[in-house]
MIROKOL-150640 format. One record per residue (C-alpha): residue number from 0; residue in three letters; x, y, z. Coordinates in pm, 1 decimal. Layout:
BEGIN
   nulum   rodo          u          v          w
     NUM    ALA          X          Y          Z
...
END
This chain:
BEGIN
   nulum   rodo          u          v          w
       0    MET    -1277.0    -2141.2    -1342.4
       1    TYR     -970.0    -1918.7    -1355.5
       2    LEU     -872.6    -1649.5    -1105.5
       3    ILE     -692.1    -1342.7    -1238.7
       4    LEU     -489.6    -1125.7    -1000.0
       5    PRO     -378.4     -804.4    -1172.9
       6    ASN     -126.0     -582.0     -994.5
       7    ILE     -198.5     -708.4     -644.7
       8    ARG       29.3     -517.5     -407.8
       9    SER       26.8     -746.0     -103.2
      10    CYS      203.3    -1082.1     -105.9
      11    HIS      -22.5    -1182.6      183.1
      12    ASN     -329.2    -1122.8      -34.6
      13    VAL     -171.4    -1330.5     -311.7
      14    GLY      -99.7    -1614.6      -67.8
      15    ALA     -452.2    -1603.3       71.1
      16    MET     -597.6    -1621.8     -279.4
      17    PHE     -380.4    -1924.9     -364.4
      18    ARG     -513.6    -2102.8      -56.9
      19    THR     -875.9    -2002.8     -120.6
      20    ALA     -852.4    -2090.2     -490.5
      21    ASP     -744.4    -2439.1     -390.5
      22    ALA    -1043.3    -2468.5     -156.2
      23    PHE    -1290.1    -2377.1     -432.8
      24    GLY    -1138.3    -2588.8     -710.6
      25    ILE    -1002.4    -2304.0     -920.5
      26    GLU     -824.2    -2449.5    -1223.4
      27    LYS     -548.8    -2188.2    -1255.0
      28    LEU     -438.2    -1849.8    -1125.7
      29    PHE     -299.5    -1580.2    -1354.6
      30    LEU      -62.0    -1342.4    -1175.5
      31    VAL      -55.4    -1030.0    -1388.4
      32    GLY      167.5     -723.3    -1394.2
      33    TYR      359.2     -660.6    -1073.9
      34    THR      164.7     -920.9     -873.1
      35    ALA      427.6    -1120.2     -683.0
      36    HIS      457.4    -1489.2     -756.3
      37    PRO      609.9    -1791.5     -582.1
      38    PRO      853.6    -1867.7     -447.0
      39    LYS      824.6    -1579.7     -204.8
      40    ILE      824.2    -1623.3      172.6
      41    GLN      528.2    -1388.9      229.4
      42    ILE      314.3    -1581.0      -21.4
      43    ASP      426.8    -1921.5      105.9
      44    LYS      351.4    -1828.8      469.6
      45    VAL      -13.5    -1748.5      398.9
      46    SER      -89.3    -2005.8      127.9
      47    LEU       30.9    -2294.8      348.2
      48    GLY      163.0    -2494.7       53.6
      49    ALA     -114.1    -2424.6     -197.1
      50    GLU      138.5    -2231.3     -407.6
      51    THR      326.0    -2558.2     -467.8
      52    TRP       36.9    -2748.5     -628.1
      53    MET     -199.1    -2484.6     -762.3
      54    PRO     -132.6    -2416.5    -1132.0
      55    TRP      -38.7    -2055.5    -1199.3
      56    GLU      109.2    -1847.5    -1475.3
      57    ALA      268.7    -1502.0    -1470.7
      58    LYS      154.5    -1258.6    -1739.9
      59    ASP      274.4     -906.0    -1812.9
      60    ASP      -36.6     -752.3    -1965.3
      61    LEU     -396.0     -793.9    -1846.8
      62    LEU     -564.3     -674.2    -2165.1
      63    SER     -368.8     -924.1    -2377.7
      64    LEU     -457.8    -1207.4    -2139.3
      65    LEU     -827.1    -1117.9    -2144.6
      66    THR     -827.6    -1098.5    -2524.2
      67    GLU     -667.5    -1443.1    -2540.7
      68    LEU     -915.7    -1593.9    -2293.9
      69    LYS    -1211.8    -1437.2    -2473.0
      70    GLN    -1095.1    -1593.0    -2800.2
      71    GLU    -1098.7    -1929.6    -2619.2
      72    GLY    -1463.8    -1877.0    -2525.7
      73    ILE    -1401.4    -1792.1    -2160.3
      74    THR    -1661.8    -1568.6    -1993.7
      75    LEU    -1487.0    -1276.0    -1823.1
      76    VAL    -1629.0    -1163.7    -1488.9
      77    ALA    -1491.7     -856.7    -1309.3
      78    LEU    -1543.6     -812.5     -935.8
      79    GLU    -1596.1     -436.8     -904.3
      80    LYS    -1869.5     -210.8     -767.8
      81    ASN    -1986.0       51.3    -1016.3
      82    GLU    -2305.0      196.4    -1166.7
      83    THR    -2363.5     -101.3    -1397.1
      84    SER    -2241.9     -391.8    -1181.8
      85    ILE    -2490.7     -657.3    -1077.9
      86    ASP    -2532.2     -818.0     -737.8
      87    ILE    -2318.5    -1132.5     -746.6
      88    ALA    -2612.7    -1329.8     -604.9
      89    THR    -2806.5    -1259.4     -925.7
      90    PHE    -2529.6    -1380.1    -1157.9
      91    PRO    -2686.2    -1590.3    -1436.9
      92    SER    -2679.9    -1957.1    -1333.7
      93    GLU    -2665.2    -2078.4    -1694.0
      94    ILE    -2306.5    -1951.6    -1737.1
      95    GLU    -2065.3    -2245.6    -1743.8
      96    LYS    -1850.6    -2220.9    -1432.3
      97    ASN    -1569.2    -2417.1    -1595.3
      98    ARG    -1553.0    -2159.9    -1879.3
      99    MET    -1522.7    -1849.5    -1662.0
     100    ALA    -1243.6    -1621.3    -1541.8
     101    LEU    -1286.4    -1405.0    -1231.9
     102    ILE    -1083.0    -1083.0    -1231.1
     103    VAL    -1025.7     -908.2     -899.0
     104    GLY     -913.0     -549.7     -858.1
     105    ASN     -599.2     -389.7     -730.1
     106    GLU     -619.4     -297.0     -359.4
     107    VAL     -601.3       77.2     -429.9
     108    ASP     -743.7      137.6     -777.6
     109    GLY     -976.4     -157.5     -834.2
     110    ILE    -1029.9     -250.9    -1199.0
     111    SER     -976.3       14.1    -1467.5
     112    GLN    -1255.8      125.5    -1698.5
     113    GLU    -1051.4       -2.3    -1993.9
     114    ILE    -1074.2     -354.4    -1850.6
     115    LEU    -1438.9     -317.6    -1745.4
     116    ASP    -1519.9     -231.0    -2107.4
     117    VAL    -1379.4     -569.1    -2217.4
     118    VAL    -1539.7     -805.8    -1965.6
     119    ASP    -1870.4     -984.6    -2013.8
     120    TYR    -2006.5     -917.7    -1663.1
     121    THR    -1923.1     -689.1    -1373.6
     122    VAL    -2044.1     -812.9    -1036.2
     123    HIS    -2031.8     -670.0     -686.1
     124    ILE    -2081.0     -798.1     -333.4
     125    PRO    -2351.4     -593.6     -154.2
     126    MET    -2225.4     -416.3      158.6
     127    CYS    -2434.2     -351.6      469.0
     128    GLY    -2182.0     -154.7      676.3
     129    LYS    -2019.4      183.5      636.7
     130    LYS    -1730.8       50.5      428.1
     131    GLU    -1798.1        8.7       56.9
     132    SER    -1545.2     -266.4       -5.8
     133    LEU    -1374.0     -573.8      136.9
     134    ASN    -1008.6     -669.7      139.7
     135    VAL     -932.5     -811.0     -206.8
     136    SER     -852.7    -1161.5      -81.0
     137    ILE    -1173.8    -1173.4      124.1
     138    ALA    -1380.3    -1041.2     -167.9
     139    ALA    -1218.4    -1295.7     -401.7
     140    GLY    -1307.4    -1573.9     -157.3
     141    VAL    -1670.4    -1466.6     -138.3
     142    ALA    -1689.3    -1440.0     -518.0
     143    MET    -1526.5    -1780.1     -573.1
     144    TYR    -1776.2    -1934.3     -329.7
     145    VAL    -2078.2    -1777.3     -498.8
     146    LEU    -1963.1    -1839.6     -855.6
     147    SER    -1820.4    -2192.2     -819.5
END
């Protein structure tokens, strides 16, 4: 499974996702757009070394990356709550986990409709409280756990 981090504003979120990706056996992280990448002290501090052994690649354009992955037969899964998203707990179990890419949203804007139109599935994490979302690194961790 791949983890795609498009335009993540916080280096601490990036570091946390490196560390969590390592814990769940993610094959590679794609750091897209202005997402910071190692070496960077704020990432290193939170990832506790995971940034040194986890494979990652910087990409400029998310749409181009998704097109490339789709051509390779990778199932694209966006983590975003909208009218058509499905509860992550009901994600089809027959989908090959090792042929999947999880895309998380930017902390402010989430995932654009242009990208949601390209992905194969849009999933959400049900919320019980007053808030309708989690911090992106926490949400990514929950999604990696459920999908891996």
